[in-house]
C-alpha positions in Angstrom: 14.5 35.3 34.0 17.1 32.6 33.8 16.1 31.2 37.2 12.5 31.1 36.2 13.3 29.4 32.9 15.3 26.7 34.7 12.5 26.2 37.2 9.9 25.7 34.4 12.3 23.2 32.8 12.8 21.3 36.0 9.0 21.2 36.7 7.6 20.4 33.2 6.6 16.8 32.3 9.1 14.6 30.5 7.9 13.7 27.0 8.1 9.9 26.5 8.2 7.6 23.5 7.4 3.9 24.2 8.8 1.2 22.0 6.9 -2.0 22.3 3.2 -2.6 23.2 3.1 -6.3 23.7 3.3 -8.0 27.1 5.0 -5.4 29.4 4.5 -2.3 27.2 0.9 -1.7 28.3 2.0 -1.5 32.0 4.6 1.1 31.1 2.0 3.1 29.0 -0.5 3.0 31.9 2.0 4.3 34.4 3.5 6.9 32.2 0.0 8.0 31.1 -1.3 8.3 34.6 1.7 10.3 36.0 1.7 14.1 36.0 5.5 13.9 35.7 5.3 12.5 32.1 3.7 13.2 28.8 3.3 10.0 26.8 3.4 11.2 23.2 4.5 8.1 21.1 3.9 4.4 21.0 5.8 2.3 18.5 5.2 -1.4 17.6 5.7 -3.4 14.5 2.3 -5.2 15.1 -0.7 -3.4 13.5 -2.9 -5.1 16.1 -0.8 -3.8 19.0 -0.8 -0.3 17.5 -4.6 -0.6 17.2 -4.8 -1.5 20.9 -2.6 1.4 21.8 -4.7 3.9 19.8 -7.9 2.5 21.5 -6.6 3.1 25.0 -4.5 6.2 24.2 -6.2 8.1 21.3 -4.2 11.2 21.9 -0.9 9.4 21.5 0.8 9.1 18.1 1.5 5.5 17.0 4.0 4.2 14.5 5.6 1.0 13.2 9.0 2.7 13.0 10.6 3.7 16.3 12.9 5.9 14.3 10.0 8.5 14.2 10.3 8.7 18.0 14.0 9.3 17.8 13.6 12.0 15.2 11.2 13.9 17.5 13.4 16.5 19.1 10.9 17.1 21.9 11.0 13.5 23.1 13.4 13.2 26.1 12.9 9.6 27.2 12.6 6.4 25.2 11.1 3.4 27.1 11.8 0.0 25.6 9.6 -3.1 26.1 10.6 -5.3 23.3 12.3 -8.8 23.0 15.7 -8.8 24.8 17.6 -9.5 21.6 16.4 -6.1 20.2 17.3 -4.0 23.3 20.9 -3.2 22.4 20.2 -1.7 19.0 17.1 0.3 20.1 18.7 1.5 23.3 21.9 2.6 21.5 20.0 4.3 18.8 18.0 6.2 21.5 21.2 7.3 23.4 22.9 8.4 20.2 19.8 10.4 19.2 20.2 12.3 22.5 17.4 10.6 24.5 17.5 9.1 28.0 16.7 5.4 27.9 14.6 3.1 30.2 14.9 -0.6 29.2 12.9 -3.6 30.3 14.9 -6.3 32.1 17.2 -7.9 31.2 19.2 -5.0 29.9 20.6 -6.8 26.9 21.7 -10.3 25.8 25.4 -10.2 26.7 27.9 -8.3 28.9 29.7 -6.8 25.8 26.4 -5.3 24.7 25.8 -4.0 28.2 29.3 -2.5 28.4 28.7 -0.8 25.1 25.5 0.8 26.3 27.0 2.0 29.6 29.9 3.6 27.7 27.5 5.2 25.1 25.3 6.6 27.9 28.3 8.0 29.7 29.7 9.6 26.6 26.3 11.1 25.6 25.6 12.3 29.2 22.3 10.5 29.3 20.5 8.3 31.8 20.5 4.6 31.1 18.1 2.8 33.5 16.9 -0.8 33.7 13.2 -1.3 34.4 13.2 -3.4 37.6 10.1 -2.5 39.8 10.6 -5.2 42.4 13.4 -3.3 44.1 11.0 -0.4 44.4 8.3 -2.4 46.2 7.7 -1.5 49.9 8.1 -5.1 50.8 11.7 -5.3 49.4 12.5 -1.9 50.8 11.4 -3.0 54.3 13.3 -6.3 53.9 16.5 -4.3 53.1 15.9 -2.1 56.1 15.7 -5.1 58.4 19.0 -6.4 57.0 20.8 -3.0 57.0 19.6 -2.1 60.5 20.9 -5.4 62.0 17.4 -6.3 63.1 17.7 -9.9 61.9 21.4 -10.1 62.7 23.9 -11.6 60.3 22.3 -13.1 57.1 22.9 -16.9 57.0 21.1 -17.8 53.8 18.3 -16.7 51.4 16.0 -19.1 49.7 13.8 -17.9 46.8 11.2 -19.5 44.6 9.7 -17.9 41.5 7.4 -20.2 39.7 4.8 -19.7 37.0 3.0 -21.5 34.2 4.7 -19.6 31.4 5.3 -17.2 29.8 7.6 -19.6 27.9 9.9 -17.6 25.8 12.2 -18.4 22.9 14.9 -15.7 23.1 15.8 -16.1 26.8 15.8 -19.0 29.2 14.0 -19.2 32.5 17.0 -17.8 34.4 17.1 -14.6 32.2 13.3 -14.3 32.4 12.6 -15.1 36.1 15.8 -15.5 38.1 16.9 -12.0 37.0 14.3 -10.7 39.4 15.8 -12.5 42.4 19.3 -11.6 41.3 18.3 -7.9 41.2 16.7 -8.2 44.6 19.7 -10.0 46.1 22.0 -7.4 44.5 20.0 -4.7 46.1 19.9 -6.3 49.5 23.6 -7.0 49.5 24.5 -3.5 48.2 25.9 -4.6 44.8 28.2 -7.3 46.3 29.1 -9.9 43.7 28.9 -13.6 44.7 32.2 -15.3 45.1 30.9 -18.3 43.0 27.8 -20.0 41.8 26.5 -23.4 40.8 23.5 -23.8 38.5 21.5 -26.7 37.0 18.6 -26.6 34.6 16.5 -28.8 32.3 14.5 -28.4 29.1 11.2 -30.2 28.7 8.9 -28.6 26.1 11.7 -26.8 24.1 14.9 -28.4 22.9 17.3 -25.5 23.4 15.6 -23.4 26.1 15.6 -24.3 29.8 12.2 -24.0 31.5 13.3 -25.1 35.0 16.4 -24.3 36.9 18.2 -23.8 40.2 21.2 -21.7 41.2 23.2 -21.5 44.4 25.3 -18.3 44.9 28.0 -18.1 47.6 29.0 -14.8 49.2 31.6 -13.8 51.7 31.0 -14.7 55.4 29.3 -18.0 54.4 26.1 -16.2 53.0 24.3 -18.5 50.6 21.5 -17.7 48.2 19.4 -20.4 46.6 17.0 -19.6 43.7 14.5 -21.9 42.0 12.7 -20.8 38.9 10.2 -22.5 36.6 7.8 -21.8 33.7 6.1 -25.2 34.4 4.4 -24.7 37.7 0.6 -24.9 38.1 0.6 -22.1 40.7 2.3 -18.7 40.7 4.8 -18.5 43.5 7.0 -15.6 44.5 8.5 -16.5 47.9 11.7 -15.6 49.6 13.0 -16.7 53.0 15.8 -14.8 54.7 17.4 -16.5 57.7 19.5 -14.4 60.0 21.3 -15.0 63.3 18.6 -13.1 65.3 15.4 -13.3 63.2 13.9 -14.7 60.0 11.9 -12.9 57.3 9.3 -14.5 55.1 8.4 -12.5 51.9 5.4 -13.7 49.8 4.7 -11.2 47.0 1.5 -13.0 45.9 -0.1 -12.7 49.3 -2.8 -9.9 49.2 -2.3 -8.7 52.8 0.7 -10.4 54.5 3.5 -9.9 52.0 6.2 -9.6 54.7 6.5 -11.4 58.0 9.4 -10.9 60.5 9.7 -13.9 62.8 11.6 -14.0 66.0 12.7 -17.6 65.8 16.1 -19.2 65.9 18.6 -21.5 67.7 20.8 -20.6 70.6 23.2 -22.3 73.0 23.8 -21.5 76.6 27.5 -22.5 76.4 29.9 -23.2 73.6 30.3 -26.8 74.8 26.5 -27.3 74.4 26.6 -26.9 70.6 25.1 -29.9 68.8 24.0 -31.3 72.2 21.6 -29.0 73.8 20.3 -26.4 71.4 17.7 -23.9 72.7 14.9 -23.2 70.2 13.7 -19.6 70.4 10.0 -19.1 69.6 9.2 -15.4 69.7 6.6 -13.1 68.1 5.9 -12.6 64.4 5.5 -9.0 63.2 3.7 -7.9 60.0 5.2 -4.5 59.1 2.8 -1.9 57.7 3.7 -1.5 54.0 2.9 1.3 51.5 0.2 0.2 49.1 1.5 1.8 45.9 2.4 0.1 42.7 6.2 -0.4 42.5 6.3 0.6 38.8 4.7 3.9 39.7 7.4 4.5 42.3 10.1 3.5 39.9 9.1 5.9 37.1 8.6 8.7 39.8 12.2 8.1 40.8 13.3 8.0 37.2 11.9 11.5 36.7 14.0 12.9 39.5 17.1 11.0 38.2 16.7 12.7 34.8 15.9 16.1 36.2 18.5 16.3 39.0 21.1 13.7 38.1 20.8 11.6 41.3 21.8 7.9 40.9 19.0 5.4 40.1 18.7 2.1 42.0 18.8 0.3 38.7 21.4 1.9 36.4 23.1 0.5 33.4 26.1 -0.4 35.6 23.8 -2.4 37.8 22.3 -4.1 34.8 25.8 -5.0 33.5 26.6 -6.6 36.9 23.5 -8.7 36.7 24.2 -9.7 33.1 27.6 -11.0 34.2 26.0 -13.2 36.9 23.5 -14.5 34.4 26.3 -15.4 31.9 28.0 -17.3 34.8 24.7 -19.1 35.4 24.6 -20.2 31.7 28.3 -21.3 31.9 27.7 -23.3 35.0 24.7 -25.1 33.4 26.7 -25.8 30.3 29.8 -27.1 32.0 28.0 -28.5 35.0 30.5 -27.1 37.5 31.0 -24.2 39.9 31.9 -20.9 38.3 34.1 -18.4 40.2 33.1 -14.7 39.9 35.5 -13.1 42.4 
């Protein structure tokens, strides 16, 4: 009987309460609602209009202006948070202290002390603290990591990323914390959590006095690896492009392309002898390969993994500890912009 009871517990859906139904919340609601692994039972939002929209699309789900109602529901196991960043720490901590697992929209919180507090609280409570970062669950990024880990492209020389949009301009975080956080997470995933040795960032404000809308950051890693990231809220076109240059091959990743998101190109420079360097380079022009990629929404894959993390205790790809590491890098970016100098991290 005990074994059967445990099996039923392991297989039953996880009851979810969602806090926030603004910009990202509807995407979480759609994926939790469509999954057989979850039972979406609550949606909380302080906006009456947002609650009305939630009730329209999910009439069976209870709605409230007070997220405390979700925390007081003893049957809710997971709290998903999609609210402004400045509110993440309080809501997430309240969730953990009420005995719930917590899934937080990126960035995790507004500062490393807040992140450290949440990590410690989750550990003490024995609960999962996960950061919502679907890009590292995409088949494109997974295939990109495989190409690096397998040695297919050789040693990584440098990575160049562009993430540009027209908006959404935000007031509580700058463009680095809103957009560059994606590229920092992807880089962190590709480099197995390796911190950069140092970084140099620059940024400008144009439509807001105190919030940067355009910025660049250069991160330097061991073995001369360099990562350049450019982000902007003021671009007329949506751009999500990453170029990875290796000693053997190069990879071009374009997340906005409908069919050819990833291209592995056999191009490079070689020399027949050491003495030929800078005099007689040989330019290699080989084939371009378009890997076959799984066509499944990354967010769906992410919450599927989250289910198994909660049920079996395996480590998530985007834990609170991972979120803390990214927050520390983002704080170093802010410091570099403010002081206009290189910041050492290791």
